[in-house]
N, C-alpha and C positions, 0 to 999 in steps of 0.2 A: 423420708423419701426411701426408693428401692433402685439398688446400683447392684448391675451386673458386672463381672471384671472378668475379661475374659485376658491372658497372660499371666506372666507376675511369674514367681518362686516357687515354687511347691513347697521347700521350709518354709516360706513366710505367710504361709494360708493363713495362720492364727493371728498374726500380726495384724496383716489387713482387715480381716473381721472385728478388732477390737479395736484399731482404729475407726472404722463405722458407728461401730455401735457405741462409742464413745461421743462422737459426732449424732447421732441420735439417728444412724438410717439403719439399714439393711444392706447385707450386702453377699452375692451369690458370686463364690470363685472359680472359675475353670482354666485350670492352668495347663491343664492336658486335654489333647483330643480324646472326647467319647461319642459310643453310638450315639443316636441321636440328642445333640449337642442345639440342633436347630428349637426342638419341643421342648429342651432344658432351660431354654433361656428365658422364656414363659412374656410376660410382658412391663417389664422396670420401668420407673422415669427416665433411667438413663443407663448407656451404655458404655465403659470405659475401658479403651485398650491398652495396655502398655505394649508396644510394637517390638520390643526391642527381645522378648521371650514368647513372643507367639507363632506357631506358625502361620504362614500363607493360608492353607485350609481355612485354619479356623476365624481368621479374617474372614474370608471370604461371606464364609456361613454367619456371622455377626455381620455384615453389613447387611447381606440376605435379608435379614431378618427385621433388620431395625430400620429397612427401608421399608417393608411391605408392612409393620406395624408403626410405623410413626414414630422410631424412639431415637432420641438425642442424641450423638454418640460424639466421645472427647478421647481423643488419643494426646498417648505421651509416652514418650520414646524411653523413658528411664523406668524403673522397676520397684522404686524404694518406697519407703514411708513416706516419704519427707514429700515424691511427687503422688502419692496418693492424698494426703493432706491437702495441697495444692490444688488436686484435682476437684476434689471435694468441695474446695470453695469455689473453684471455676462453676460447676455443675449448682453449688445454690445459688449464685445469683445471674444465673444462666436460668435455672428450670424455678 
């Protein structure tokens, strides 16, 4: 399953990818707003938003792309590794 993570901490970027790789999933991480974010999201199987560490503008763009491409969204307030584990389990049961 391919997942796009919006938010999180810059220093945790590598750990997020490692956790998903061990679970057998591909992960694309956007911790900061970049030009062309809507095009960079692509068409993943799911979109995960860590709401405590993300700007409103990034959330707005992610929601717009998810609705346009019919991508399921999961929101999590925490941005810890444990929160990522739990979110992956939730996504696996839904998708």
